[in-house]
PyMOL commands that place a pseudoatom at each C-alpha (Angstrom):
pseudoatom trace, name=CA, resn=MET, resi=1, chain=A, elem=C, hetatm=0, pos=[-2.102, -11.173, -5.367]
pseudoatom trace, name=CA, resn=LYS, resi=2, chain=A, elem=C, hetatm=0, pos=[-4.686, -9.457, -3.296]
pseudoatom trace, name=CA, resn=ALA, resi=3, chain=A, elem=C, hetatm=0, pos=[-6.037, -6.154, -3.776]
pseudoatom trace, name=CA, resn=ILE, resi=4, chain=A, elem=C, hetatm=0, pos=[-6.815, -3.845, -0.522]
pseudoatom trace, name=CA, resn=ILE, resi=5, chain=A, elem=C, hetatm=0, pos=[-8.824, -0.569, -1.164]
pseudoatom trace, name=CA, resn=ARG, resi=6, chain=A, elem=C, hetatm=0, pos=[-9.474, 1.812, 1.399]
pseudoatom trace, name=CA, resn=PRO, resi=7, chain=A, elem=C, hetatm=0, pos=[-10.895, 5.224, 1.237]
pseudoatom trace, name=CA, resn=MET, resi=8, chain=A, elem=C, hetatm=0, pos=[-8.520, 8.314, 1.742]
pseudoatom trace, name=CA, resn=THR, resi=9, chain=A, elem=C, hetatm=0, pos=[-10.378, 8.836, 5.663]
pseudoatom trace, name=CA, resn=ASP, resi=10, chain=A, elem=C, hetatm=0, pos=[-8.372, 5.416, 6.997]
pseudoatom trace, name=CA, resn=LEU, resi=11, chain=A, elem=C, hetatm=0, pos=[-5.096, 6.609, 6.205]
pseudoatom trace, name=CA, resn=ALA, resi=12, chain=A, elem=C, hetatm=0, pos=[-5.581, 8.723, 9.432]
pseudoatom trace, name=CA, resn=LYS, resi=13, chain=A, elem=C, hetatm=0, pos=[-8.618, 6.589, 10.899]
pseudoatom trace, name=CA, resn=LYS, resi=14, chain=A, elem=C, hetatm=0, pos=[-6.969, 3.119, 10.611]
pseudoatom trace, name=CA, resn=MET, resi=15, chain=A, elem=C, hetatm=0, pos=[-3.682, 3.535, 9.813]
pseudoatom trace, name=CA, resn=ASP, resi=16, chain=A, elem=C, hetatm=0, pos=[-2.587, 0.555, 12.651]
pseudoatom trace, name=CA, resn=GLU, resi=17, chain=A, elem=C, hetatm=0, pos=[-4.797, -1.479, 9.939]
pseudoatom trace, name=CA, resn=ILE, resi=18, chain=A, elem=C, hetatm=0, pos=[-3.106, -0.197, 6.982]
pseudoatom trace, name=CA, resn=GLU, resi=19, chain=A, elem=C, hetatm=0, pos=[0.446, -0.677, 8.388]
pseudoatom trace, name=CA, resn=ARG, resi=20, chain=A, elem=C, hetatm=0, pos=[-0.270, -4.573, 9.141]
pseudoatom trace, name=CA, resn=PHE, resi=21, chain=A, elem=C, hetatm=0, pos=[-1.105, -4.881, 5.426]
pseudoatom trace, name=CA, resn=CYS, resi=22, chain=A, elem=C, hetatm=0, pos=[1.901, -3.295, 4.492]
pseudoatom trace, name=CA, resn=ILE, resi=23, chain=A, elem=C, hetatm=0, pos=[3.999, -4.216, 6.574]
pseudoatom trace, name=CA, resn=ILE, resi=24, chain=A, elem=C, hetatm=0, pos=[2.838, -7.871, 7.955]
pseudoatom trace, name=CA, resn=GLU, resi=25, chain=A, elem=C, hetatm=0, pos=[1.220, -9.014, 4.902]
pseudoatom trace, name=CA, resn=SER, resi=26, chain=A, elem=C, hetatm=0, pos=[3.450, -7.347, 2.338]
pseudoatom trace, name=CA, resn=LEU, resi=27, chain=A, elem=C, hetatm=0, pos=[0.602, -6.271, 0.517]
pseudoatom trace, name=CA, resn=PRO, resi=28, chain=A, elem=C, hetatm=0, pos=[0.179, -2.906, -1.398]
pseudoatom trace, name=CA, resn=VAL, resi=29, chain=A, elem=C, hetatm=0, pos=[-3.069, -0.744, -0.142]
pseudoatom trace, name=CA, resn=TYR, resi=30, chain=A, elem=C, hetatm=0, pos=[-4.522, 1.574, -2.594]
pseudoatom trace, name=CA, resn=ILE, resi=31, chain=A, elem=C, hetatm=0, pos=[-5.783, 4.886, -1.322]
pseudoatom trace, name=CA, resn=THR, resi=32, chain=A, elem=C, hetatm=0, pos=[-9.164, 6.189, -2.823]
pseudoatom trace, name=CA, resn=LYS, resi=33, chain=A, elem=C, hetatm=0, pos=[-10.800, 9.564, -3.019]
pseudoatom trace, name=CA, resn=LYS, resi=34, chain=A, elem=C, hetatm=0, pos=[-14.270, 9.707, -3.649]
pseudoatom trace, name=CA, resn=GLY, resi=35, chain=A, elem=C, hetatm=0, pos=[-13.937, 6.193, -5.311]
pseudoatom trace, name=CA, resn=THR, resi=36, chain=A, elem=C, hetatm=0, pos=[-11.082, 7.508, -7.833]
pseudoatom trace, name=CA, resn=GLY, resi=37, chain=A, elem=C, hetatm=0, pos=[-7.623, 5.469, -6.971]
pseudoatom trace, name=CA, resn=ARG, resi=38, chain=A, elem=C, hetatm=0, pos=[-5.089, 8.242, -5.505]
pseudoatom trace, name=CA, resn=LEU, resi=39, chain=A, elem=C, hetatm=0, pos=[-2.703, 6.804, -3.392]
pseudoatom trace, name=CA, resn=VAL, resi=40, chain=A, elem=C, hetatm=0, pos=[-0.548, 3.357, -3.078]
pseudoatom trace, name=CA, resn=VAL, resi=41, chain=A, elem=C, hetatm=0, pos=[1.185, 2.814, 0.257]
pseudoatom trace, name=CA, resn=LEU, resi=42, chain=A, elem=C, hetatm=0, pos=[3.580, -0.054, 0.571]
pseudoatom trace, name=CA, resn=GLY, resi=43, chain=A, elem=C, hetatm=0, pos=[5.688, -1.231, 3.124]
pseudoatom trace, name=CA, resn=HIS, resi=44, chain=A, elem=C, hetatm=0, pos=[9.587, -0.350, 3.302]
pseudoatom trace, name=CA, resn=GLU, resi=45, chain=A, elem=C, hetatm=0, pos=[11.102, -3.702, 2.324]
pseudoatom trace, name=CA, resn=THR, resi=46, chain=A, elem=C, hetatm=0, pos=[7.976, -4.336, -0.403]
pseudoatom trace, name=CA, resn=TYR, resi=47, chain=A, elem=C, hetatm=0, pos=[9.538, -1.109, -2.045]
pseudoatom trace, name=CA, resn=GLU, resi=48, chain=A, elem=C, hetatm=0, pos=[13.017, -2.057, -1.921]
pseudoatom trace, name=CA, resn=ASN, resi=49, chain=A, elem=C, hetatm=0, pos=[12.462, -5.275, -3.576]
pseudoatom trace, name=CA, resn=LEU, resi=50, chain=A, elem=C, hetatm=0, pos=[10.333, -3.521, -6.405]
pseudoatom trace, name=CA, resn=MET, resi=51, chain=A, elem=C, hetatm=0, pos=[13.306, -1.269, -6.720]
pseudoatom trace, name=CA, resn=SER, resi=52, chain=A, elem=C, hetatm=0, pos=[15.800, -3.838, -7.320]
pseudoatom trace, name=CA, resn=GLU, resi=53, chain=A, elem=C, hetatm=0, pos=[13.930, -5.864, -9.892]
pseudoatom trace, name=CA, resn=LEU, resi=54, chain=A, elem=C, hetatm=0, pos=[13.524, -2.556, -11.535]
pseudoatom trace, name=CA, resn=GLU, resi=55, chain=A, elem=C, hetatm=0, pos=[16.947, -2.179, -11.721]
pseudoatom trace, name=CA, resn=LYS, resi=56, chain=A, elem=C, hetatm=0, pos=[17.803, -5.118, -13.675]
pseudoatom trace, name=CA, resn=PHE, resi=57, chain=A, elem=C, hetatm=0, pos=[16.092, -3.909, -16.505]
for i in range(1, 57): cmd.bond("trace and resi %d" % i, "trace and resi %d" % (i + 1))
show_as sticks, trace
zoom trace
């Protein structure tokens, strides 16, 4: 899976771009702060699919 990595400042400045990756391309976006991973942003459908897969175990 392709990794999309963006700095924390992009959450406010480039939310449309992050949303496109998450919703249209179904990719997670890794958010960093000072070069360290802090968050992962997922589209709702991707998140629900992951949770459904986890429930199988």
